[in-house]
Residue frames as qw, qx, qy, qz and C-alpha x, y, z in Angstrom:
[[0.091, -0.361, 0.116, 0.921, 9.79, -23.87, -7.47],
 [0.534, 0.629, 0.371, -0.427, 6.94, -22.38, -9.46],
 [0.669, 0.398, 0.458, 0.430, 7.06, -22.73, -13.21],
 [0.226, -0.371, 0.129, 0.892, 8.84, -19.79, -14.78],
 [0.429, 0.796, 0.425, -0.045, 6.79, -17.42, -16.86],
 [0.573, 0.519, 0.104, 0.626, 8.36, -15.02, -19.37],
 [0.064, -0.809, 0.067, -0.580, 7.99, -12.17, -16.87],
 [0.823, -0.537, -0.174, 0.063, 9.40, -14.07, -13.86],
 [0.006, 0.851, -0.474, 0.227, 12.37, -12.92, -11.80],
 [0.902, -0.360, 0.228, -0.076, 12.89, -16.42, -10.45],
 [0.860, 0.362, -0.078, 0.350, 15.74, -17.09, -12.88],
 [0.225, 0.729, -0.298, 0.574, 17.67, -14.06, -11.64],
 [0.484, -0.626, 0.361, -0.494, 17.00, -14.99, -8.01],
 [0.969, -0.065, -0.214, -0.108, 17.44, -18.77, -8.19],
 [0.692, 0.290, -0.449, 0.485, 21.19, -18.81, -7.61],
 [0.076, -0.533, 0.363, -0.760, 20.96, -16.30, -4.80],
 [0.737, -0.367, 0.176, -0.540, 18.43, -18.32, -2.80],
 [0.960, 0.068, -0.270, 0.022, 20.36, -21.59, -3.41],
 [0.320, 0.581, -0.552, 0.506, 23.43, -20.31, -1.53],
 [0.578, -0.222, -0.711, 0.334, 24.32, -21.52, 1.97],
 [0.316, -0.546, -0.431, 0.645, 24.11, -18.15, 3.70],
 [0.166, 0.941, 0.258, 0.144, 23.03, -14.51, 3.38],
 [0.581, -0.324, 0.041, 0.745, 26.07, -12.29, 2.80],
 [0.053, 0.640, -0.049, -0.765, 26.79, -8.89, 1.24],
 [0.001, -0.124, 0.760, 0.638, 26.85, -10.47, -2.22],
 [0.054, 0.492, 0.869, -0.007, 23.28, -11.66, -1.60],
 [0.055, 0.767, 0.353, -0.532, 22.11, -8.10, -0.97],
 [0.007, -0.500, 0.433, 0.750, 23.99, -6.79, -4.01],
 [0.038, 0.091, 0.895, 0.435, 22.46, -9.51, -6.22],
 [0.068, 0.631, 0.746, -0.199, 18.96, -8.83, -4.87],
 [0.045, 0.727, 0.076, -0.681, 19.28, -5.10, -5.51],
 [0.001, -0.326, 0.650, 0.686, 20.54, -5.70, -9.05],
 [0.067, 0.290, 0.930, 0.215, 17.72, -8.18, -9.78],
 [0.079, 0.722, 0.588, -0.357, 15.02, -5.76, -8.60],
 [0.057, 0.681, -0.156, -0.713, 16.41, -2.77, -10.48],
 [0.018, -0.169, 0.806, 0.567, 16.87, -4.87, -13.62],
 [0.038, 0.428, 0.901, 0.055, 13.29, -6.06, -13.13],
 [0.029, -0.480, -0.328, -0.813, 12.07, -2.44, -13.45],
 [0.412, -0.653, -0.593, 0.227, 11.04, -1.93, -9.84],
 [0.066, 0.888, -0.002, 0.456, 12.81, 1.42, -9.85],
 [0.412, 0.331, -0.567, 0.632, 15.53, 2.64, -7.49],
 [0.347, -0.396, 0.324, -0.786, 13.21, 4.06, -4.79],
 [0.893, -0.179, -0.055, -0.410, 11.03, 0.95, -4.49],
 [0.820, 0.205, -0.476, 0.242, 14.11, -1.29, -4.63],
 [0.171, 0.408, -0.541, 0.715, 15.74, 0.66, -1.78],
 [0.598, -0.332, 0.224, -0.695, 12.56, 0.40, 0.31],
 [0.952, -0.029, -0.226, -0.205, 12.26, -3.35, -0.27],
 [0.689, 0.278, -0.525, 0.416, 15.91, -4.07, 0.49],
 [0.064, -0.428, 0.477, -0.765, 15.85, -1.91, 3.65],
 [0.772, -0.258, 0.083, -0.575, 12.68, -3.68, 4.82],
 [0.948, 0.066, -0.313, -0.003, 14.25, -7.11, 4.22],
 [0.432, 0.406, -0.559, 0.580, 17.52, -6.18, 5.93],
 [0.363, -0.407, 0.391, -0.741, 15.53, -5.15, 9.01],
 [0.907, -0.135, -0.031, -0.398, 13.54, -8.41, 9.02],
 [0.822, 0.243, -0.462, 0.228, 16.65, -10.56, 8.56],
 [0.174, 0.416, -0.559, 0.696, 18.29, -8.74, 11.50],
 [0.584, -0.344, 0.230, -0.698, 15.14, -9.00, 13.64],
 [0.966, -0.071, -0.011, -0.247, 14.80, -12.75, 13.14],
 [0.337, -0.676, 0.650, 0.082, 18.58, -13.25, 13.27],
 [0.902, 0.221, 0.371, -0.001, 18.57, -15.58, 10.26],
 [0.096, -0.599, 0.594, 0.528, 21.29, -16.36, 7.72],
 [0.500, 0.198, 0.831, 0.143, 19.20, -18.78, 5.65],
 [0.082, 0.136, -0.438, -0.885, 18.50, -17.54, 2.08],
 [0.182, -0.402, -0.853, -0.278, 15.25, -19.54, 2.09],
 [0.164, -0.658, -0.535, 0.504, 13.99, -17.26, 4.87],
 [0.040, -0.429, 0.170, 0.887, 14.94, -14.26, 2.74],
 [0.089, -0.133, -0.768, -0.621, 13.06, -15.74, -0.22],
 [0.192, -0.590, -0.783, 0.045, 9.93, -16.14, 1.92],
 [0.166, -0.636, -0.282, 0.699, 10.28, -12.62, 3.32],
 [0.015, -0.212, 0.431, 0.877, 10.67, -11.14, -0.17],
 [0.143, -0.352, -0.831, -0.406, 7.55, -13.00, -1.31],
 [0.221, -0.670, -0.644, 0.296, 5.57, -11.69, 1.71],
 [0.163, -0.508, -0.032, 0.845, 6.86, -8.10, 1.28],
 [0.060, 0.045, -0.570, -0.818, 5.92, -7.95, -2.40],
 [0.189, -0.465, -0.837, -0.217, 2.55, -9.58, -1.85],
 [0.192, -0.648, -0.493, 0.548, 1.75, -7.04, 0.88],
 [0.040, -0.416, 0.172, 0.892, 2.60, -4.14, -1.45],
 [0.127, -0.103, -0.744, -0.648, 0.65, -5.59, -4.38],
 [0.238, -0.496, -0.835, -0.020, -2.36, -6.23, -2.11],
 [0.086, -0.273, -0.346, 0.894, -2.76, -2.66, -0.84],
 [0.424, 0.218, -0.138, -0.868, -5.40, -1.96, -3.49],
 [0.662, 0.188, 0.657, -0.307, -8.47, -4.10, -4.24],
 [0.014, 0.281, -0.726, -0.628, -8.07, -5.84, -7.60],
 [0.339, 0.373, 0.854, -0.134, -11.64, -7.19, -7.67],
 [0.053, -0.204, -0.530, -0.821, -13.68, -6.32, -10.77],
 [0.276, 0.300, 0.551, -0.728, -16.94, -4.62, -9.76],
 [0.249, 0.022, -0.679, -0.690, -19.47, -6.17, -12.13],
 [0.103, 0.268, 0.888, -0.358, -22.51, -6.83, -9.96],
 [0.397, 0.444, 0.160, -0.787, -24.92, -4.35, -11.61],
 [0.416, 0.259, 0.823, 0.289, -27.15, -5.57, -14.42],
 [0.866, 0.358, -0.115, 0.330, -26.19, -4.66, -16.94],
 [0.561, -0.628, 0.125, 0.525, -22.66, -3.94, -15.71],
 [0.505, 0.856, 0.025, 0.107, -21.21, -1.24, -17.97],
 [0.698, -0.415, 0.224, 0.539, -17.46, -1.24, -18.60],
 [0.382, 0.914, -0.111, -0.072, -15.76, 1.62, -20.45],
 [0.840, -0.130, 0.197, 0.489, -12.35, 0.72, -21.91],
 [0.170, 0.981, -0.076, -0.052, -9.98, 3.65, -22.45],
 [0.694, -0.404, 0.360, 0.476, -6.36, 4.16, -23.48],
 [0.159, 0.703, -0.377, -0.581, -4.15, 5.64, -26.18],
 [0.868, 0.435, -0.123, -0.204, -4.03, 3.98, -29.60],
 [0.549, 0.565, -0.600, 0.138, -1.46, 1.22, -29.94],
 [0.282, -0.473, 0.705, -0.448, -1.56, -0.19, -26.41],
 [0.178, -0.034, -0.980, -0.084, -3.66, -3.21, -27.37],
 [0.396, 0.083, 0.391, -0.827, -7.04, -1.78, -26.39],
 [0.711, 0.182, -0.301, -0.610, -9.03, -3.52, -29.15],
 [0.605, 0.131, -0.785, 0.010, -7.50, -6.95, -28.55],
 [0.010, 0.070, -0.742, 0.666, -7.94, -6.48, -24.79],
 [0.588, 0.062, 0.144, -0.794, -11.67, -5.93, -25.29],
 [0.774, 0.157, -0.511, -0.339, -11.92, -9.20, -27.22],
 [0.447, 0.148, -0.813, 0.342, -9.90, -11.06, -24.59],
 [0.209, -0.059, 0.557, -0.801, -11.96, -9.53, -21.78],
 [0.724, 0.066, -0.120, -0.676, -15.19, -10.59, -23.51],
 [0.737, 0.142, -0.659, -0.061, -13.81, -14.13, -23.75],
 [0.171, 0.181, -0.743, 0.621, -12.63, -14.02, -20.13],
 [0.466, -0.011, 0.359, -0.808, -16.19, -13.15, -19.05],
 [0.787, 0.140, -0.356, -0.484, -17.73, -15.74, -21.39],
 [0.500, 0.197, -0.819, 0.200, -15.55, -18.37, -19.71],
 [0.051, 0.058, 0.724, -0.686, -17.43, -17.54, -16.51],
 [0.042, 0.501, 0.848, 0.168, -20.75, -17.94, -18.37],
 [0.052, 0.624, 0.261, -0.734, -21.48, -14.23, -18.50],
 [0.493, 0.666, 0.490, 0.273, -23.36, -12.84, -21.50],
 [0.336, -0.500, 0.117, 0.790, -21.51, -9.92, -23.12],
 [0.486, 0.796, 0.317, 0.173, -22.19, -7.21, -25.68],
 [0.505, -0.261, 0.138, 0.811, -19.41, -5.05, -27.12],
 [0.264, 0.907, 0.277, -0.177, -20.14, -1.50, -28.28],
 [0.655, 0.174, 0.233, 0.698, -17.89, -0.26, -31.12],
 [0.043, -0.950, -0.276, 0.138, -17.90, 3.39, -30.04],
 [0.371, -0.517, 0.343, 0.691, -14.48, 4.31, -31.44],
 [0.588, 0.674, 0.447, 0.002, -16.15, 5.71, -34.54],
 [0.059, 0.902, -0.252, -0.345, -13.27, 8.04, -35.39],
 [0.040, -0.463, 0.824, 0.324, -11.32, 5.15, -36.93],
 [0.808, 0.177, -0.223, -0.516, -13.26, 3.01, -39.39],
 [0.578, 0.281, -0.762, 0.082, -10.74, 0.19, -38.93],
 [0.126, -0.231, 0.733, -0.627, -11.36, 0.20, -35.17],
 [0.733, 0.043, 0.183, -0.654, -15.01, -0.77, -35.63],
 [0.841, 0.277, -0.417, -0.205, -14.09, -3.76, -37.81],
 [0.357, 0.375, -0.771, 0.371, -11.26, -4.82, -35.52],
 [0.308, -0.170, 0.654, -0.670, -13.33, -4.78, -32.34],
 [0.818, 0.130, -0.002, -0.561, -16.22, -6.53, -34.14],
 [0.711, 0.334, -0.619, -0.026, -13.86, -9.32, -35.24],
 [0.162, 0.266, -0.795, 0.520, -12.55, -9.82, -31.71],
 [0.546, -0.068, 0.398, -0.734, -16.05, -9.70, -30.22],
 [0.858, 0.191, -0.237, -0.414, -17.24, -12.38, -32.63],
 [0.547, 0.328, -0.744, 0.202, -14.22, -14.56, -31.81],
 [0.057, -0.180, 0.725, -0.663, -15.14, -14.24, -28.14],
 [0.175, -0.419, -0.884, -0.115, -18.75, -15.21, -28.81],
 [0.018, -0.456, -0.422, 0.783, -20.02, -11.78, -27.74],
 [0.320, 0.810, 0.490, 0.052, -22.80, -9.68, -29.25],
 [0.394, -0.093, 0.147, 0.903, -21.69, -6.54, -31.10],
 [0.190, 0.877, 0.392, -0.204, -23.34, -3.13, -31.54],
 [0.515, 0.106, 0.300, 0.796, -21.87, -1.21, -34.49],
 [0.110, 0.405, 0.032, -0.907, -22.42, 2.39, -35.57],
 [0.558, 0.556, 0.596, -0.156, -25.53, 2.66, -37.75],
 [0.560, 0.808, 0.075, 0.166, -23.74, 5.04, -40.11],
 [0.704, 0.200, -0.159, 0.663, -20.15, 6.09, -40.72],
 [0.193, 0.329, -0.212, 0.900, -18.87, 8.71, -38.30],
 [0.509, -0.662, -0.465, -0.294, -21.82, 8.26, -35.91],
 [0.238, -0.734, 0.345, -0.535, -21.51, 10.09, -32.60],
 [0.389, 0.186, -0.860, 0.273, -19.65, 7.74, -30.21],
 [0.262, -0.050, 0.612, -0.744, -21.98, 8.60, -27.31],
 [0.740, 0.135, -0.037, -0.658, -25.00, 7.48, -29.34],
 [0.680, 0.220, -0.695, -0.073, -23.30, 4.13, -30.08],
 [0.129, 0.145, -0.801, 0.566, -22.62, 3.74, -26.36],
 [0.512, 0.030, 0.317, -0.798, -26.27, 4.58, -25.61],
 [0.791, 0.190, -0.343, -0.469, -27.47, 1.99, -28.14],
 [0.470, 0.241, -0.827, 0.191, -25.14, -0.62, -26.61],
 [0.138, -0.042, 0.717, -0.682, -26.62, -0.15, -23.15],
 [0.657, 0.157, 0.034, -0.737, -30.11, -0.16, -24.65],
 [0.703, 0.244, -0.623, -0.239, -29.31, -3.46, -26.42],
 [0.247, 0.165, -0.861, 0.412, -27.98, -5.00, -23.19],
 [0.354, 0.045, 0.536, -0.765, -31.11, -4.03, -21.26],
 [0.713, 0.224, -0.162, -0.644, -33.49, -5.17, -23.99],
 [0.784, 0.229, -0.563, -0.127, -31.78, -8.55, -24.35],
 [0.794, -0.585, 0.104, -0.126, -30.98, -9.15, -20.66],
 [0.759, 0.381, -0.331, 0.412, -27.24, -9.20, -21.36],
 [0.681, -0.615, -0.262, 0.298, -25.21, -9.11, -18.19],
 [0.463, -0.581, 0.150, 0.652, -22.16, -7.05, -19.20],
 [0.519, 0.828, 0.164, 0.134, -21.64, -4.31, -21.81],
 [0.602, -0.371, 0.200, 0.679, -18.06, -3.46, -22.80],
 [0.368, 0.907, 0.203, -0.039, -17.74, -0.16, -24.64],
 [0.678, 0.087, 0.152, 0.714, -14.72, 0.74, -26.77],
 [0.004, -0.948, -0.138, 0.286, -13.66, 4.40, -26.89],
 [0.563, 0.774, -0.132, 0.257, -11.35, 6.53, -29.01],
 [0.786, -0.341, -0.067, 0.512, -7.67, 6.57, -28.16],
 [0.357, -0.231, 0.160, 0.891, -6.79, 9.74, -30.00],
 [0.295, 0.859, 0.418, 0.009, -8.50, 12.86, -31.30],
 [0.434, 0.720, -0.022, 0.541, -7.09, 16.09, -32.66],
 [0.044, -0.626, 0.422, -0.654, -6.67, 17.48, -29.15],
 [0.284, -0.040, -0.875, 0.390, -6.32, 15.81, -25.78],
 [0.258, 0.132, 0.416, -0.862, -9.01, 18.10, -24.38],
 [0.620, 0.138, -0.334, -0.697, -11.39, 17.02, -27.12],
 [0.540, 0.042, -0.840, -0.034, -10.80, 13.38, -26.29],
 [0.113, -0.117, -0.765, 0.623, -11.49, 13.88, -22.59],
 [0.424, 0.157, 0.119, -0.884, -14.62, 15.89, -23.41],
 [0.629, 0.101, -0.598, -0.487, -15.77, 13.02, -25.62],
 [0.410, -0.049, -0.878, 0.242, -15.26, 10.46, -22.82],
 [0.120, 0.144, 0.535, -0.824, -17.15, 12.70, -20.40],
 [0.551, 0.152, -0.181, -0.800, -20.02, 12.93, -22.87],
 [0.577, 0.038, -0.789, -0.209, -20.10, 9.14, -23.40],
 [0.230, -0.106, -0.824, 0.506, -20.23, 8.59, -19.67],
 [0.280, 0.159, 0.295, -0.900, -22.96, 11.21, -19.17],
 [0.612, 0.117, -0.410, -0.666, -25.12, 9.64, -21.90],
 [0.502, -0.010, -0.864, 0.035, -24.66, 6.11, -20.53],
 [0.121, -0.108, -0.734, 0.659, -25.52, 7.16, -17.00],
 [0.495, -0.004, -0.034, -0.868, -28.96, 8.31, -18.14],
 [0.809, -0.007, -0.449, -0.381, -29.72, 4.58, -18.45],
 [0.923, -0.288, -0.223, 0.129, -27.38, 2.79, -16.04],
 [0.375, -0.858, 0.323, 0.135, -24.37, 3.44, -13.78],
 [0.609, 0.593, -0.519, 0.090, -20.87, 2.80, -15.14],
 [0.910, -0.412, -0.039, 0.022, -19.41, -0.12, -13.18],
 [0.715, -0.367, 0.262, 0.534, -15.78, 0.09, -14.29],
 [0.428, 0.883, -0.176, -0.078, -13.54, 2.37, -16.35],
 [0.873, -0.227, 0.279, 0.330, -10.55, 0.26, -17.34],
 [0.188, 0.892, -0.342, -0.228, -7.39, 1.95, -18.62],
 [0.960, 0.165, 0.083, 0.208, -5.25, -0.23, -20.89],
 [0.124, -0.878, 0.433, 0.165, -1.47, 0.25, -20.54],
 [0.852, 0.407, -0.310, 0.116, 1.30, -1.37, -22.57],
 [0.753, -0.624, 0.106, 0.178, 3.75, -2.75, -19.98],
 [0.791, 0.132, 0.160, 0.576, 6.65, -2.66, -22.44],
 [0.241, 0.756, 0.084, 0.603, 6.52, 1.16, -22.68],
 [0.527, -0.217, -0.487, 0.661, 7.17, 1.56, -18.94],
 [0.140, -0.532, -0.328, 0.768, 7.14, 5.10, -17.62],
 [0.065, 0.083, -0.421, -0.901, 6.40, 6.56, -21.08],
 [0.271, -0.394, -0.810, -0.339, 3.13, 4.65, -21.12],
 [0.280, -0.595, -0.598, 0.459, 2.21, 6.14, -17.78],
 [0.089, -0.359, 0.036, 0.928, 2.91, 9.66, -19.02],
 [0.168, -0.126, -0.648, -0.732, 0.68, 9.06, -22.05],
 [0.361, -0.463, -0.797, -0.142, -2.10, 7.82, -19.81],
 [0.190, -0.202, -0.509, 0.815, -2.07, 10.60, -17.21],
 [0.313, -0.044, -0.147, -0.937, -4.87, 12.56, -18.91],
 [0.613, -0.248, -0.659, -0.358, -7.12, 9.49, -18.75],
 [0.483, -0.259, -0.696, 0.463, -6.28, 8.96, -15.09],
 [0.060, -0.126, -0.268, 0.953, -7.00, 12.62, -14.34],
 [0.374, 0.121, -0.099, -0.914, -10.21, 13.04, -16.33],
 [0.547, 0.005, -0.672, -0.499, -11.82, 9.69, -17.18],
 [0.711, -0.368, 0.277, -0.531, -12.66, 8.38, -13.72],
 [0.606, 0.301, -0.736, -0.031, -10.43, 5.32, -14.15],
 [0.768, -0.467, 0.210, -0.384, -11.27, 2.53, -11.67],
 [0.871, -0.226, 0.417, 0.131, -8.82, -0.16, -12.78],
 [0.125, 0.708, -0.576, -0.388, -5.74, -0.84, -14.89],
 [0.957, 0.202, 0.206, -0.001, -5.18, -3.52, -17.52],
 [0.188, -0.708, 0.579, 0.357, -1.53, -4.26, -18.29],
 [0.896, 0.428, 0.047, -0.108, -0.93, -5.77, -21.72],
 [0.663, 0.615, -0.372, 0.210, 2.21, -7.36, -23.24],
 [0.511, -0.676, 0.499, -0.184, 3.53, -8.70, -19.94],
 [0.983, 0.135, 0.089, 0.088, 5.68, -11.16, -21.83],
 [0.828, 0.263, -0.051, 0.493, 9.21, -11.51, -23.24],
 [0.410, 0.399, -0.150, 0.806, 10.61, -8.00, -22.97],
 [0.396, -0.749, -0.113, -0.519, 8.32, -6.67, -20.23],
 [0.331, 0.215, -0.700, 0.595, 9.60, -6.34, -16.69],
 [0.435, -0.540, -0.719, -0.036, 7.42, -7.29, -13.78],
 [0.314, -0.321, -0.401, 0.798, 8.50, -4.46, -11.48],
 [0.106, -0.151, -0.270, -0.945, 6.53, -2.05, -13.65],
 [0.443, -0.490, -0.697, -0.279, 3.36, -3.75, -12.39],
 [0.478, -0.569, -0.480, 0.466, 4.08, -2.60, -8.85],
 [0.262, -0.158, 0.032, 0.952, 5.43, 0.79, -9.93],
 [0.163, -0.323, -0.478, -0.801, 2.32, 1.65, -11.95],
 [0.482, -0.607, -0.623, -0.105, -0.06, 0.69, -9.14],
 [0.489, -0.512, -0.338, 0.620, 1.87, 2.62, -6.48],
 [0.200, -0.056, 0.161, 0.965, 2.30, 5.70, -8.68],
 [0.249, -0.327, -0.484, -0.772, -1.32, 5.95, -9.82],
 [0.304, -0.026, 0.637, -0.708, -3.10, 4.65, -6.73],
 [0.762, 0.193, -0.114, -0.607, -5.34, 2.66, -9.09],
 [0.695, -0.231, 0.678, -0.060, -5.53, -1.14, -8.79],
 [0.234, 0.304, -0.794, -0.470, -4.42, -3.50, -11.52],
 [0.736, 0.069, 0.389, -0.549, -7.42, -5.66, -12.36],
 [0.925, 0.331, 0.185, -0.032, -6.39, -7.62, -15.45],
 [0.227, -0.660, 0.587, 0.410, -3.10, -8.69, -17.03],
 [0.849, 0.500, -0.018, -0.169, -2.41, -9.86, -20.56],
 [0.524, -0.570, 0.587, 0.236, 0.54, -12.17, -21.16],
 [0.418, -0.029, 0.781, 0.463, 0.26, -13.17, -24.82],
 [0.204, 0.150, -0.422, -0.871, -1.49, -12.79, -28.15],
 [0.190, -0.255, -0.920, -0.229, -4.17, -15.50, -27.83],
 [0.402, -0.525, -0.287, -0.693, -7.79, -14.77, -26.98],
 [0.773, -0.527, -0.353, -0.018, -7.44, -16.62, -23.67],
 [0.637, 0.093, -0.306, 0.701, -4.26, -14.75, -22.67],
 [0.163, -0.544, 0.135, -0.812, -5.95, -12.36, -20.24],
 [0.552, -0.337, -0.732, 0.213, -6.38, -13.15, -16.56],
 [0.396, -0.882, -0.142, -0.213, -7.54, -11.44, -13.42],
 [0.301, 0.589, -0.528, 0.532, -4.76, -9.95, -11.30],
 [0.816, -0.540, -0.195, -0.066, -4.23, -11.97, -8.11],
 [0.050, -0.864, 0.463, -0.191, -1.32, -10.65, -6.02],
 [0.720, -0.404, 0.560, -0.066, -0.54, -14.00, -4.36],
 [0.874, 0.308, 0.345, 0.147, -0.38, -15.89, -7.68],
 [0.441, 0.868, -0.122, 0.192, 1.53, -13.10, -9.42],
 [0.226, -0.804, 0.527, -0.156, 4.20, -13.00, -6.70],
 [0.844, -0.169, 0.509, 0.012, 4.48, -16.82, -6.61],
 [0.793, 0.534, 0.193, 0.221, 5.27, -16.75, -10.33],
 [0.182, 0.934, -0.218, 0.216, 7.58, -13.80, -9.86],
 [0.291, -0.733, 0.578, -0.208, 9.73, -15.11, -7.03],
 [0.641, 0.212, -0.735, -0.057, 9.41, -18.88, -7.36]]
């Protein structure tokens, strides 16, 4: 059995798959485990119905077969969208968006470190100029990751001009990837979306935007999705980053958010350390999930 992670369902499922046969109690336990794991009632019903049909088709009563079928079913659903980061352009420009408080700043630092571990050169642009503390925070994380940093040249500088200078810096210094922080909150939601549109327009005068990554806090569940809908609608989001997939988070939300938004999960954060961000690989995620 795979090593349990804090977000694994394997503990809840272990006893069920160790039984001698598949009976009604097995189906009840599976349904309870999936609902408790935040898969939601609709997705849980679909998964259980699919598995009941497969068990009947193959005429099996072995819980190990059910375990394998569950693993295959979840992996198929997780794999419907392409989780590959598109970072082939030089420089590859990545905009990071999301509401304040979801872990956006720390995610940028972890992402810079993740890329540095693959020997990619990185510059971080501190374009959330509406919060003075945000500039210092993202600079601290960038330095910890060994990345270059482009700060505003004066307090309250236009975020789009900081983004422009970041891309300029990347091109001038042959840096492979530029990660640009953005504001998570302004006085009005419309103002925030207008600001993101402006940043993107200014960047694209120099280079195409490779990825727009939306950071979501997995512990907030559906509320987090509601907060993020404006970004999904207006910011041209290409991938999701789920943070805080640890202790209290429930893994089913990972599938729910991908199926509801139609946007692939590309990175997952499972802790507080600078190396606690990984690419999202459906096969590995499900192995950890199911055991």
